[in-house]
All heavy atoms as a GROMACS GRO file, in nm:
protein
  589
    1MET      N    1  -1.044   0.761   0.266
    1MET     CA    2  -0.906   0.737   0.301
    1MET      C    3  -0.885   0.759   0.450
    1MET      O    4  -0.942   0.850   0.507
    1MET     CB    5  -0.813   0.831   0.225
    1MET     CG    6  -0.810   0.815   0.078
    1MET     SD    7  -0.678   0.703   0.038
    1MET     CE    8  -0.693   0.703  -0.137
    2VAL      N    9  -0.800   0.678   0.509
    2VAL     CA   10  -0.763   0.692   0.649
    2VAL      C   11  -0.633   0.770   0.654
    2VAL      O   12  -0.537   0.736   0.586
    2VAL     CB   13  -0.744   0.554   0.716
    2VAL    CG1   14  -0.695   0.570   0.857
    2VAL    CG2   15  -0.874   0.476   0.711
    3ARG      N   16  -0.626   0.875   0.733
    3ARG     CA   17  -0.505   0.956   0.744
    3ARG      C   18  -0.436   0.925   0.875
    3ARG      O   19  -0.494   0.943   0.982
    3ARG     CB   20  -0.540   1.104   0.736
    3ARG     CG   21  -0.424   1.195   0.745
    3ARG     CD   22  -0.344   1.192   0.615
    3ARG     NE   23  -0.238   1.289   0.625
    3ARG     CZ   24  -0.121   1.274   0.571
    3ARG    NH1   25  -0.095   1.168   0.499
    3ARG    NH2   26  -0.028   1.365   0.583
    4VAL      N   27  -0.314   0.872   0.867
    4VAL     CA   28  -0.233   0.842   0.984
    4VAL      C   29  -0.126   0.949   0.992
    4VAL      O   30  -0.056   0.973   0.894
    4VAL     CB   31  -0.169   0.702   0.973
    4VAL    CG1   32  -0.080   0.674   1.091
    4VAL    CG2   33  -0.279   0.596   0.962
    5PRO      N   34  -0.112   1.016   1.107
    5PRO     CA   35  -0.012   1.124   1.117
    5PRO      C   36   0.128   1.076   1.078
    5PRO      O   37   0.171   0.968   1.118
    5PRO     CB   38  -0.017   1.162   1.266
    5PRO     CG   39  -0.151   1.117   1.312
    5PRO     CD   40  -0.185   0.996   1.231
    6GLY      N   41   0.194   1.154   0.995
    6GLY     CA   42   0.331   1.123   0.956
    6GLY      C   43   0.343   1.022   0.844
    6GLY      O   44   0.451   0.978   0.812
    7THR      N   45   0.231   0.982   0.782
    7THR     CA   46   0.236   0.884   0.674
    7THR      C   47   0.152   0.934   0.557
    7THR      O   48   0.078   1.031   0.568
    7THR     CB   49   0.182   0.747   0.718
    7THR    OG1   50   0.044   0.761   0.749
    7THR    CG2   51   0.257   0.693   0.837
    8ALA      N   52   0.162   0.865   0.447
    8ALA     CA   53   0.080   0.896   0.330
    8ALA      C   54  -0.061   0.841   0.351
    8ALA      O   55  -0.085   0.758   0.438
    8ALA     CB   56   0.143   0.834   0.206
    9ASP      N   57  -0.155   0.889   0.269
    9ASP     CA   58  -0.291   0.838   0.276
    9ASP      C   59  -0.294   0.690   0.244
    9ASP      O   60  -0.219   0.642   0.160
    9ASP     CB   61  -0.380   0.912   0.176
    9ASP     CG   62  -0.407   1.055   0.218
    9ASP    OD1   63  -0.392   1.085   0.337
    9ASP    OD2   64  -0.443   1.136   0.130
   10ARG      N   65  -0.380   0.618   0.310
   10ARG     CA   66  -0.397   0.474   0.285
   10ARG      C   67  -0.519   0.453   0.198
   10ARG      O   68  -0.617   0.526   0.208
   10ARG     CB   69  -0.414   0.398   0.416
   10ARG     CG   70  -0.292   0.400   0.502
   10ARG     CD   71  -0.312   0.315   0.624
   10ARG     NE   72  -0.192   0.320   0.704
   10ARG     CZ   73  -0.175   0.248   0.812
   10ARG    NH1   74  -0.268   0.166   0.852
   10ARG    NH2   75  -0.064   0.258   0.880
   11ALA      N   76  -0.514   0.349   0.121
   11ALA     CA   77  -0.629   0.313   0.037
   11ALA      C   78  -0.741   0.264   0.126
   11ALA      O   79  -0.717   0.209   0.234
   11ALA     CB   80  -0.588   0.206  -0.062
   12PRO      N   81  -0.866   0.281   0.083
   12PRO     CA   82  -0.978   0.230   0.163
   12PRO      C   83  -0.972   0.079   0.176
   12PRO      O   84  -0.921   0.009   0.089
   12PRO     CB   85  -1.102   0.273   0.085
   12PRO     CG   86  -1.055   0.325  -0.045
   12PRO     CD   87  -0.908   0.345  -0.039
   13ASP      N   88  -1.024   0.026   0.287
   13ASP     CA   89  -1.026  -0.117   0.313
   13ASP      C   90  -1.172  -0.164   0.309
   13ASP      O   91  -1.242  -0.160   0.410
   13ASP     CB   92  -0.964  -0.145   0.450
   13ASP     CG   93  -0.954  -0.291   0.483
   13ASP    OD1   94  -0.992  -0.375   0.399
   13ASP    OD2   95  -0.908  -0.323   0.593
   14PRO      N   96  -1.219  -0.209   0.193
   14PRO     CA   97  -1.361  -0.244   0.180
   14PRO      C   98  -1.406  -0.361   0.267
   14PRO      O   99  -1.525  -0.374   0.295
   14PRO     CB  100  -1.378  -0.275   0.032
   14PRO     CG  101  -1.241  -0.300  -0.020
   14PRO     CD  102  -1.146  -0.227   0.069
   15VAL      N  103  -1.316  -0.447   0.312
   15VAL     CA  104  -1.357  -0.558   0.400
   15VAL      C  105  -1.336  -0.526   0.547
   15VAL      O  106  -1.360  -0.608   0.633
   15VAL     CB  107  -1.284  -0.690   0.363
   15VAL    CG1  108  -1.325  -0.738   0.227
   15VAL    CG2  109  -1.135  -0.675   0.373
   16GLU      N  110  -1.291  -0.403   0.576
   16GLU     CA  111  -1.276  -0.352   0.713
   16GLU      C  112  -1.196  -0.444   0.803
   16GLU      O  113  -1.237  -0.480   0.914
   16GLU     CB  114  -1.414  -0.322   0.773
   16GLU     CG  115  -1.488  -0.216   0.695
   16GLU     CD  116  -1.626  -0.187   0.749
   16GLU    OE1  117  -1.659  -0.233   0.860
   16GLU    OE2  118  -1.700  -0.117   0.680
   17ARG      N  119  -1.078  -0.484   0.755
   17ARG     CA  120  -0.989  -0.568   0.836
   17ARG      C  121  -0.934  -0.488   0.953
   17ARG      O  122  -0.904  -0.370   0.939
   17ARG     CB  123  -0.872  -0.618   0.752
   17ARG     CG  124  -0.912  -0.716   0.647
   17ARG     CD  125  -0.795  -0.741   0.558
   17ARG     NE  126  -0.784  -0.625   0.471
   17ARG     CZ  127  -0.759  -0.631   0.341
   17ARG    NH1  128  -0.736  -0.745   0.284
   17ARG    NH2  129  -0.753  -0.522   0.269
   18ASP      N  130  -0.919  -0.551   1.066
   18ASP     CA  131  -0.854  -0.489   1.181
   18ASP      C  132  -0.715  -0.551   1.190
   18ASP      O  133  -0.695  -0.653   1.253
   18ASP     CB  134  -0.933  -0.515   1.309
   18ASP     CG  135  -0.870  -0.448   1.430
   18ASP    OD1  136  -0.784  -0.359   1.412
   18ASP    OD2  137  -0.906  -0.486   1.542
   19SER      N  138  -0.619  -0.487   1.125
   19SER     CA  139  -0.486  -0.547   1.117
   19SER      C  140  -0.386  -0.477   1.208
   19SER      O  141  -0.266  -0.482   1.184
   19SER     CB  142  -0.437  -0.547   0.973
   19SER     OG  143  -0.431  -0.414   0.925
   20VAL      N  144  -0.434  -0.412   1.313
   20VAL     CA  145  -0.344  -0.350   1.410
   20VAL      C  146  -0.362  -0.422   1.543
   20VAL      O  147  -0.470  -0.424   1.600
   20VAL     CB  148  -0.372  -0.199   1.426
   20VAL    CG1  149  -0.280  -0.138   1.529
   20VAL    CG2  150  -0.358  -0.128   1.291
   21ALA      N  151  -0.254  -0.483   1.590
   21ALA     CA  152  -0.260  -0.557   1.716
   21ALA      C  153  -0.241  -0.463   1.834
   21ALA      O  154  -0.184  -0.355   1.821
   21ALA     CB  155  -0.152  -0.665   1.716
   22ASP      N  156  -0.286  -0.505   1.951
   22ASP     CA  157  -0.269  -0.423   2.072
   22ASP      C  158  -0.146  -0.463   2.153
   22ASP      O  159  -0.122  -0.408   2.260
   22ASP     CB  160  -0.396  -0.426   2.157
   22ASP     CG  161  -0.439  -0.566   2.195
   22ASP    OD1  162  -0.372  -0.662   2.153
   22ASP    OD2  163  -0.540  -0.578   2.266
   23ALA      N  164  -0.069  -0.560   2.104
   23ALA     CA  165   0.056  -0.603   2.169
   23ALA      C  166   0.143  -0.671   2.063
   23ALA      O  167   0.093  -0.718   1.961
   23ALA     CB  168   0.025  -0.698   2.284
   24PRO      N  169   0.274  -0.678   2.090
   24PRO     CA  170   0.364  -0.743   1.993
   24PRO      C  171   0.332  -0.891   1.974
   24PRO      O  172   0.280  -0.957   2.064
   24PRO     CB  173   0.503  -0.726   2.056
   24PRO     CG  174   0.489  -0.620   2.158
   24PRO     CD  175   0.346  -0.621   2.203
   25ASN      N  176   0.364  -0.942   1.856
   25ASN     CA  177   0.351  -1.085   1.821
   25ASN      C  178   0.210  -1.140   1.832
   25ASN      O  179   0.191  -1.258   1.855
   25ASN     CB  180   0.446  -1.169   1.907
   25ASN     CG  181   0.589  -1.146   1.868
   25ASN    OD1  182   0.622  -1.132   1.750
   25ASN    ND2  183   0.675  -1.138   1.967
   26ARG      N  184   0.110  -1.056   1.813
   26ARG     CA  185  -0.029  -1.105   1.811
   26ARG      C  186  -0.082  -1.117   1.669
   26ARG      O  187  -0.162  -1.205   1.641
   26ARG     CB  188  -0.119  -1.011   1.891
   26ARG     CG  189  -0.081  -1.008   2.037
   26ARG     CD  190  -0.202  -1.019   2.123
   26ARG     NE  191  -0.161  -1.029   2.262
   26ARG     CZ  192  -0.221  -0.967   2.358
   26ARG    NH1  193  -0.325  -0.890   2.333
   26ARG    NH2  194  -0.181  -0.984   2.481
   27THR      N  195  -0.041  -1.024   1.582
   27THR     CA  196  -0.088  -1.026   1.444
   27THR      C  197   0.029  -0.999   1.351
   27THR      O  198   0.094  -0.895   1.362
   27THR     CB  199  -0.197  -0.920   1.419
   27THR    OG1  200  -0.302  -0.937   1.512
   27THR    CG2  201  -0.252  -0.930   1.278
   28TRP      N  202   0.055  -1.094   1.265
   28TRP     CA  203   0.156  -1.077   1.160
   28TRP      C  204   0.085  -1.074   1.026
   28TRP      O  205  -0.017  -1.142   1.008
   28TRP     CB  206   0.254  -1.193   1.159
   28TRP     CG  207   0.348  -1.201   1.275
   28TRP    CD1  208   0.351  -1.123   1.386
   28TRP    CD2  209   0.453  -1.296   1.289
   28TRP    NE1  210   0.451  -1.164   1.470
   28TRP    CE2  211   0.515  -1.270   1.413
   28TRP    CE3  212   0.500  -1.400   1.211
   28TRP    CZ2  213   0.624  -1.344   1.457
   28TRP    CZ3  214   0.606  -1.474   1.256
   28TRP    CH2  215   0.668  -1.446   1.379
   29VAL      N  216   0.136  -0.999   0.935
   29VAL     CA  217   0.086  -1.000   0.798
   29VAL      C  218   0.203  -1.027   0.705
   29VAL      O  219   0.318  -0.996   0.737
   29VAL     CB  220   0.016  -0.868   0.760
   29VAL    CG1  221  -0.112  -0.849   0.840
   29VAL    CG2  222   0.108  -0.749   0.776
   30ALA      N  223   0.173  -1.088   0.592
   30ALA     CA  224   0.276  -1.119   0.494
   30ALA      C  225   0.234  -1.064   0.359
   30ALA      O  226   0.115  -1.057   0.327
   30ALA     CB  227   0.298  -1.270   0.484
   31ASP      N  228   0.332  -1.025   0.281
   31ASP     CA  229   0.306  -0.975   0.148
   31ASP      C  230   0.428  -1.004   0.064
   31ASP      O  231   0.537  -1.026   0.117
   31ASP     CB  232   0.278  -0.826   0.152
   31ASP     CG  233   0.216  -0.774   0.023
   31ASP    OD1  234   0.178  -0.855  -0.064
   31ASP    OD2  235   0.206  -0.651   0.009
   32PHE      N  236   0.411  -1.006  -0.066
   32PHE     CA  237   0.527  -1.015  -0.152
   32PHE      C  238   0.508  -0.928  -0.274
   32PHE      O  239   0.396  -0.892  -0.310
   32PHE     CB  240   0.561  -1.160  -0.189
   32PHE     CG  241   0.466  -1.227  -0.286
   32PHE    CD1  242   0.492  -1.224  -0.422
   32PHE    CD2  243   0.356  -1.293  -0.240
   32PHE    CE1  244   0.407  -1.286  -0.511
   32PHE    CE2  245   0.270  -1.357  -0.327
   32PHE     CZ  246   0.296  -1.352  -0.464
   33THR      N  247   0.617  -0.889  -0.332
   33THR     CA  248   0.617  -0.800  -0.447
   33THR      C  249   0.727  -0.842  -0.542
   33THR      O  250   0.804  -0.933  -0.512
   33THR     CB  251   0.632  -0.653  -0.404
   33THR    OG1  252   0.608  -0.568  -0.516
   33THR    CG2  253   0.769  -0.626  -0.344
   34HIS      N  254   0.736  -0.776  -0.654
   34HIS     CA  255   0.843  -0.805  -0.749
   34HIS      C  256   0.921  -0.678  -0.779
   34HIS      O  257   0.867  -0.568  -0.770
   34HIS     CB  258   0.789  -0.867  -0.878
   34HIS     CG  259   0.702  -0.774  -0.957
   34HIS    ND1  260   0.570  -0.754  -0.926
   34HIS    CD2  261   0.729  -0.696  -1.062
   34HIS    CE1  262   0.519  -0.668  -1.011
   34HIS    NE2  263   0.613  -0.630  -1.096
   35VAL      N  264   1.048  -0.697  -0.810
   35VAL     CA  265   1.139  -0.586  -0.838
   35VAL      C  266   1.219  -0.622  -0.963
   35VAL      O  267   1.267  -0.735  -0.974
   35VAL     CB  268   1.236  -0.563  -0.719
   35VAL    CG1  269   1.331  -0.449  -0.747
   35VAL    CG2  270   1.159  -0.540  -0.591
   36ALA      N  271   1.231  -0.528  -1.055
   36ALA     CA  272   1.317  -0.550  -1.172
   36ALA      C  273   1.462  -0.526  -1.129
   36ALA      O  274   1.494  -0.420  -1.074
   36ALA     CB  275   1.278  -0.456  -1.284
   37ALA      N  276   1.547  -0.624  -1.151
   37ALA     CA  277   1.687  -0.611  -1.110
   37ALA      C  278   1.777  -0.682  -1.210
   37ALA      O  279   1.760  -0.801  -1.236
   37ALA     CB  280   1.707  -0.670  -0.970
   38TRP      N  281   1.872  -0.609  -1.264
   38TRP     CA  282   1.971  -0.666  -1.356
   38TRP      C  283   1.908  -0.747  -1.469
   38TRP      O  284   1.953  -0.857  -1.502
   38TRP     CB  285   2.073  -0.750  -1.280
   38TRP     CG  286   2.152  -0.669  -1.182
   38TRP    CD1  287   2.249  -0.578  -1.209
   38TRP    CD2  288   2.136  -0.671  -1.041
   38TRP    NE1  289   2.294  -0.522  -1.094
   38TRP    CE2  290   2.226  -0.579  -0.988
   38TRP    CE3  291   2.053  -0.741  -0.954
   38TRP    CZ2  292   2.238  -0.554  -0.852
   38TRP    CZ3  293   2.065  -0.716  -0.819
   38TRP    CH2  294   2.156  -0.624  -0.770
   39GLY      N  295   1.802  -0.695  -1.527
   39GLY     CA  296   1.741  -0.760  -1.641
   39GLY      C  297   1.652  -0.877  -1.610
   39GLY      O  298   1.606  -0.946  -1.701
   40ARG      N  299   1.624  -0.905  -1.486
   40ARG     CA  300   1.531  -1.013  -1.450
   40ARG      C  301   1.443  -0.968  -1.335
   40ARG      O  302   1.462  -0.863  -1.278
   40ARG     CB  303   1.607  -1.142  -1.417
   40ARG     CG  304   1.696  -1.134  -1.296
   40ARG     CD  305   1.781  -1.255  -1.275
   40ARG     NE  306   1.705  -1.377  -1.293
   40ARG     CZ  307   1.757  -1.498  -1.280
   40ARG    NH1  308   1.882  -1.513  -1.249
   40ARG    NH2  309   1.682  -1.606  -1.298
   41THR      N  310   1.347  -1.049  -1.300
   41THR     CA  311   1.254  -1.017  -1.192
   41THR      C  312   1.295  -1.090  -1.066
   41THR      O  313   1.323  -1.210  -1.069
   41THR     CB  314   1.111  -1.056  -1.231
   41THR    OG1  315   1.074  -0.985  -1.349
   41THR    CG2  316   1.012  -1.023  -1.121
   42VAL      N  317   1.296  -1.017  -0.956
   42VAL     CA  318   1.323  -1.076  -0.824
   42VAL      C  319   1.197  -1.055  -0.740
   42VAL      O  320   1.141  -0.946  -0.738
   42VAL     CB  321   1.445  -1.009  -0.756
   42VAL    CG1  322   1.466  -1.065  -0.616
   42VAL    CG2  323   1.569  -1.025  -0.841
   43TYR      N  324   1.153  -1.161  -0.674
   43TYR     CA  325   1.036  -1.154  -0.587
   43TYR      C  326   1.084  -1.146  -0.442
   43TYR      O  327   1.177  -1.216  -0.402
   43TYR     CB  328   0.948  -1.278  -0.607
   43TYR     CG  329   0.900  -1.290  -0.749
   43TYR    CD1  330   0.970  -1.366  -0.842
   43TYR    CD2  331   0.786  -1.221  -0.790
   43TYR    CE1  332   0.927  -1.375  -0.973
   43TYR    CE2  333   0.744  -1.228  -0.921
   43TYR     CZ  334   0.814  -1.305  -1.012
   43TYR     OH  335   0.772  -1.314  -1.142
   44VAL      N  336   1.020  -1.058  -0.364
   44VAL     CA  337   1.060  -1.037  -0.225
   44VAL      C  338   0.935  -1.051  -0.138
   44VAL      O  339   0.832  -0.990  -0.166
   44VAL     CB  340   1.124  -0.899  -0.204
   44VAL    CG1  341   1.172  -0.883  -0.061
   44VAL    CG2  342   1.239  -0.878  -0.302
   45ALA      N  343   0.945  -1.133  -0.033
   45ALA     CA  344   0.836  -1.151   0.063
   45ALA      C  345   0.876  -1.091   0.197
   45ALA      O  346   0.992  -1.099   0.237
   45ALA     CB  347   0.806  -1.300   0.080
   46PHE      N  348   0.778  -1.030   0.265
   46PHE     CA  349   0.801  -0.968   0.395
   46PHE      C  350   0.697  -1.019   0.494
   46PHE      O  351   0.582  -1.040   0.458
   46PHE     CB  352   0.784  -0.816   0.386
   46PHE     CG  353   0.879  -0.748   0.293
   46PHE    CD1  354   0.845  -0.728   0.160
   46PHE    CD2  355   1.002  -0.707   0.338
   46PHE    CE1  356   0.932  -0.665   0.073
   46PHE    CE2  357   1.090  -0.645   0.252
   46PHE     CZ  358   1.056  -0.623   0.120
   47VAL      N  359   0.737  -1.033   0.619
   47VAL     CA  360   0.645  -1.060   0.729
   47VAL      C  361   0.659  -0.946   0.827
   47VAL      O  362   0.771  -0.912   0.870
   47VAL     CB  363   0.674  -1.196   0.797
   47VAL    CG1  364   0.582  -1.216   0.916
   47VAL    CG2  365   0.661  -1.309   0.698
   48VAL      N  366   0.546  -0.883   0.861
   48VAL     CA  367   0.547  -0.762   0.944
   48VAL      C  368   0.460  -0.784   1.068
   48VAL      O  369   0.351  -0.839   1.060
   48VAL     CB  370   0.493  -0.642   0.864
   48VAL    CG1  371   0.487  -0.516   0.949
   48VAL    CG2  372   0.578  -0.619   0.739
   49ASP      N  373   0.510  -0.740   1.184
   49ASP     CA  374   0.431  -0.738   1.307
   49ASP      C  375   0.348  -0.610   1.302
   49ASP      O  376   0.403  -0.501   1.292
   49ASP     CB  377   0.524  -0.736   1.428
   49ASP     CG  378   0.450  -0.740   1.560
   49ASP    OD1  379   0.346  -0.673   1.573
   49ASP    OD2  380   0.497  -0.808   1.652
   50THR      N  381   0.215  -0.624   1.308
   50THR     CA  382   0.130  -0.505   1.292
   50THR      C  383   0.134  -0.412   1.412
   50THR      O  384   0.099  -0.295   1.400
   50THR     CB  385  -0.016  -0.544   1.264
   50THR    OG1  386  -0.067  -0.616   1.376
   50THR    CG2  387  -0.028  -0.625   1.138
   51PHE      N  388   0.178  -0.458   1.528
   51PHE     CA  389   0.189  -0.371   1.644
   51PHE      C  390   0.306  -0.274   1.629
   51PHE      O  391   0.290  -0.153   1.640
   51PHE     CB  392   0.205  -0.453   1.773
   51PHE     CG  393   0.224  -0.369   1.895
   51PHE    CD1  394   0.115  -0.307   1.955
   51PHE    CD2  395   0.349  -0.351   1.951
   51PHE    CE1  396   0.132  -0.228   2.067
   51PHE    CE2  397   0.367  -0.274   2.064
   51PHE     CZ  398   0.258  -0.212   2.123
   52SER      N  399   0.423  -0.327   1.601
   52SER     CA  400   0.543  -0.243   1.592
   52SER      C  401   0.574  -0.197   1.450
   52SER      O  402   0.658  -0.112   1.430
   52SER     CB  403   0.664  -0.321   1.644
   52SER     OG  404   0.689  -0.433   1.560
   53ARG      N  405   0.506  -0.258   1.352
   53ARG     CA  406   0.531  -0.234   1.210
   53ARG      C  407   0.674  -0.268   1.172
   53ARG      O  408   0.732  -0.213   1.080
   53ARG     CB  409   0.497  -0.091   1.171
   53ARG     CG  410   0.351  -0.058   1.189
   53ARG     CD  411   0.318   0.079   1.140
   53ARG     NE  412   0.177   0.106   1.164
   53ARG     CZ  413   0.121   0.220   1.142
   53ARG    NH1  414   0.192   0.320   1.094
   53ARG    NH2  415  -0.007   0.238   1.166
   54SER      N  416   0.732  -0.361   1.245
   54SER     CA  417   0.868  -0.408   1.218
   54SER      C  418   0.865  -0.524   1.120
   54SER      O  419   0.776  -0.609   1.126
   54SER     CB  420   0.934  -0.457   1.347
   54SER     OG  421   0.944  -0.354   1.441
   55ILE      N  422   0.964  -0.528   1.033
   55ILE     CA  423   0.980  -0.642   0.945
   55ILE      C  424   1.046  -0.753   1.026
   55ILE      O  425   1.157  -0.738   1.075
   55ILE     CB  426   1.064  -0.607   0.821
   55ILE    CG1  427   0.989  -0.504   0.736
   55ILE    CG2  428   1.095  -0.732   0.739
   55ILE    CD1  429   1.068  -0.451   0.619
   56LEU      N  430   0.977  -0.865   1.043
   56LEU     CA  431   1.028  -0.976   1.122
   56LEU      C  432   1.107  -1.074   1.039
   56LEU      O  433   1.196  -1.141   1.089
   56LEU     CB  434   0.911  -1.049   1.189
   56LEU     CG  435   0.822  -0.964   1.277
   56LEU    CD1  436   0.704  -1.046   1.326
   56LEU    CD2  437   0.899  -0.906   1.393
   57GLY      N  438   1.073  -1.084   0.913
   57GLY     CA  439   1.143  -1.175   0.824
   57GLY      C  440   1.123  -1.133   0.680
   57GLY      O  441   1.024  -1.068   0.648
   58TRP      N  442   1.219  -1.167   0.597
   58TRP     CA  443   1.205  -1.140   0.454
   58TRP      C  444   1.281  -1.246   0.376
   58TRP      O  445   1.369  -1.313   0.429
   58TRP     CB  446   1.253  -0.999   0.419
   58TRP     CG  447   1.399  -0.977   0.437
   58TRP    CD1  448   1.462  -0.938   0.553
   58TRP    CD2  449   1.502  -0.994   0.340
   58TRP    NE1  450   1.596  -0.930   0.532
   58TRP    CE2  451   1.624  -0.964   0.401
   58TRP    CE3  452   1.502  -1.032   0.206
   58TRP    CZ2  453   1.744  -0.971   0.334
   58TRP    CZ3  454   1.623  -1.038   0.140
   58TRP    CH2  455   1.742  -1.008   0.204
   59SER      N  456   1.243  -1.260   0.251
   59SER     CA  457   1.305  -1.358   0.166
   59SER      C  458   1.299  -1.306   0.022
   59SER      O  459   1.206  -1.234  -0.013
   59SER     CB  460   1.230  -1.491   0.178
   59SER     OG  461   1.284  -1.587   0.092
   60ALA      N  462   1.396  -1.344  -0.059
   60ALA     CA  463   1.398  -1.305  -0.200
   60ALA      C  464   1.428  -1.428  -0.285
   60ALA      O  465   1.501  -1.517  -0.242
   60ALA     CB  466   1.504  -1.198  -0.224
   61ALA      N  467   1.367  -1.432  -0.404
   61ALA     CA  468   1.387  -1.544  -0.495
   61ALA      C  469   1.355  -1.500  -0.637
   61ALA      O  470   1.294  -1.396  -0.659
   61ALA     CB  471   1.297  -1.661  -0.456
   62THR      N  472   1.396  -1.581  -0.732
   62THR     CA  473   1.367  -1.550  -0.873
   62THR      C  474   1.238  -1.619  -0.919
   62THR      O  475   1.199  -1.603  -1.034
   62THR     CB  476   1.484  -1.592  -0.964
   62THR    OG1  477   1.512  -1.730  -0.943
   62THR    CG2  478   1.608  -1.509  -0.933
   63THR      N  479   1.173  -1.693  -0.831
   63THR     CA  480   1.043  -1.753  -0.860
   63THR      C  481   0.948  -1.720  -0.747
   63THR      O  482   0.990  -1.696  -0.633
   63THR     CB  483   1.053  -1.906  -0.872
   63THR    OG1  484   1.100  -1.960  -0.748
   63THR    CG2  485   1.145  -1.948  -0.986
   64LYS      N  486   0.820  -1.718  -0.778
   64LYS     CA  487   0.721  -1.686  -0.673
   64LYS      C  488   0.647  -1.812  -0.628
   64LYS      O  489   0.526  -1.823  -0.637
   64LYS     CB  490   0.625  -1.576  -0.718
   64LYS     CG  491   0.555  -1.600  -0.848
   64LYS     CD  492   0.466  -1.482  -0.881
   64LYS     CE  493   0.400  -1.502  -1.015
   64LYS     NZ  494   0.310  -1.394  -1.048
   65HIS      N  495   0.724  -1.904  -0.577
   65HIS     CA  496   0.669  -2.028  -0.523
   65HIS      C  497   0.640  -2.011  -0.374
   65HIS      O  498   0.687  -1.918  -0.309
   65HIS     CB  499   0.766  -2.144  -0.545
   65HIS     CG  500   0.785  -2.176  -0.691
   65HIS    ND1  501   0.898  -2.234  -0.739
   65HIS    CD2  502   0.706  -2.156  -0.798
   65HIS    CE1  503   0.889  -2.250  -0.869
   65HIS    NE2  504   0.772  -2.203  -0.908
   66THR      N  505   0.567  -2.104  -0.318
   66THR     CA  506   0.528  -2.100  -0.178
   66THR      C  507   0.648  -2.085  -0.085
   66THR      O  508   0.641  -2.016   0.017
   66THR     CB  509   0.450  -2.228  -0.142
   66THR    OG1  510   0.339  -2.240  -0.230
   66THR    CG2  511   0.402  -2.227   0.001
   67GLU      N  512   0.758  -2.148  -0.120
   67GLU     CA  513   0.877  -2.144  -0.035
   67GLU      C  514   0.927  -2.001  -0.010
   67GLU      O  515   0.988  -1.973   0.092
   67GLU     CB  516   0.990  -2.226  -0.096
   67GLU     CG  517   0.964  -2.376  -0.098
   67GLU     CD  518   0.872  -2.420  -0.213
   67GLU    OE1  519   0.844  -2.338  -0.305
   67GLU    OE2  520   0.829  -2.535  -0.209
   68LEU      N  521   0.899  -1.910  -0.103
   68LEU     CA  522   0.941  -1.770  -0.086
   68LEU      C  523   0.880  -1.711   0.040
   68LEU      O  524   0.951  -1.655   0.124
   68LEU     CB  525   0.899  -1.689  -0.210
   68LEU     CG  526   0.913  -1.537  -0.201
   68LEU    CD1  527   1.059  -1.497  -0.196
   68LEU    CD2  528   0.843  -1.470  -0.318
   69VAL      N  529   0.749  -1.724   0.056
   69VAL     CA  530   0.681  -1.668   0.173
   69VAL      C  531   0.711  -1.751   0.297
   69VAL      O  532   0.732  -1.696   0.405
   69VAL     CB  533   0.529  -1.656   0.149
   69VAL    CG1  534   0.458  -1.605   0.273
   69VAL    CG2  535   0.502  -1.565   0.030
   70LEU      N  536   0.716  -1.882   0.284
   70LEU     CA  537   0.747  -1.966   0.400
   70LEU      C  538   0.884  -1.935   0.459
   70LEU      O  539   0.900  -1.935   0.581
   70LEU     CB  540   0.738  -2.114   0.363
   70LEU     CG  541   0.599  -2.167   0.333
   70LEU    CD1  542   0.605  -2.314   0.293
   70LEU    CD2  543   0.506  -2.147   0.451
   71ALA      N  544   0.980  -1.907   0.374
   71ALA     CA  545   1.114  -1.870   0.425
   71ALA      C  546   1.108  -1.741   0.506
   71ALA      O  547   1.171  -1.730   0.611
   71ALA     CB  548   1.213  -1.858   0.309
   72ALA      N  549   1.031  -1.645   0.461
   72ALA     CA  550   1.017  -1.519   0.535
   72ALA      C  551   0.950  -1.543   0.670
   72ALA      O  552   0.991  -1.486   0.771
   72ALA     CB  553   0.937  -1.417   0.453
   73VAL      N  554   0.849  -1.630   0.674
   73VAL     CA  555   0.782  -1.662   0.800
   73VAL      C  556   0.879  -1.734   0.894
   73VAL      O  557   0.886  -1.702   1.013
   73VAL     CB  558   0.656  -1.748   0.774
   73VAL    CG1  559   0.598  -1.799   0.906
   73VAL    CG2  560   0.552  -1.667   0.698
   74GLU      N  561   0.953  -1.830   0.844
   74GLU     CA  562   1.047  -1.904   0.928
   74GLU      C  563   1.153  -1.813   0.986
   74GLU      O  564   1.193  -1.829   1.102
   74GLU     CB  565   1.112  -2.017   0.848
   74GLU     CG  566   1.015  -2.130   0.818
   74GLU     CD  567   1.073  -2.237   0.727
   74GLU    OE1  568   1.194  -2.231   0.696
   74GLU    OE2  569   0.997  -2.325   0.687
   75ILE      N  570   1.201  -1.716   0.911
   75ILE     CA  571   1.299  -1.620   0.962
   75ILE      C  572   1.236  -1.539   1.075
   75ILE      O  573   1.300  -1.509   1.176
   75ILE     CB  574   1.351  -1.528   0.850
   75ILE    CG1  575   1.437  -1.608   0.754
   75ILE    CG2  576   1.429  -1.409   0.907
   75ILE    CD1  577   1.473  -1.536   0.626
   76GLY      N  578   1.107  -1.504   1.061
   76GLY     CA  579   1.038  -1.426   1.163
   76GLY      C  580   1.014  -1.500   1.294
   76GLY      O  581   0.996  -1.440   1.397
   77LEU      N  582   1.014  -1.634   1.285
   77LEU     CA  583   0.991  -1.711   1.407
   77LEU      C  584   1.113  -1.704   1.493
   77LEU      O  585   1.136  -1.708   1.596
   77LEU     CB  586   0.960  -1.858   1.373
   77LEU     CG  587   0.830  -1.879   1.297
   77LEU    CD1  588   0.816  -2.026   1.259
   77LEU    CD2  589   0.711  -1.835   1.377
   0.00000   0.00000   0.00000
């Protein structure tokens, strides 16, 4: 595990990705998850700048189609 001061332990990265940029807007990562809300599932996508760890864009939908992540990326642009 990698220990970053002020954060929880991170899971090991078996492919050894270098996902921390040395300047803003050099490396973005995207992820999506699901949340149970009002008896149904809502999917939420996020785009994060790895330098600042800021959320640049996000999107939510009731389906997990490509447009969910693309909307988050477009907001980040």
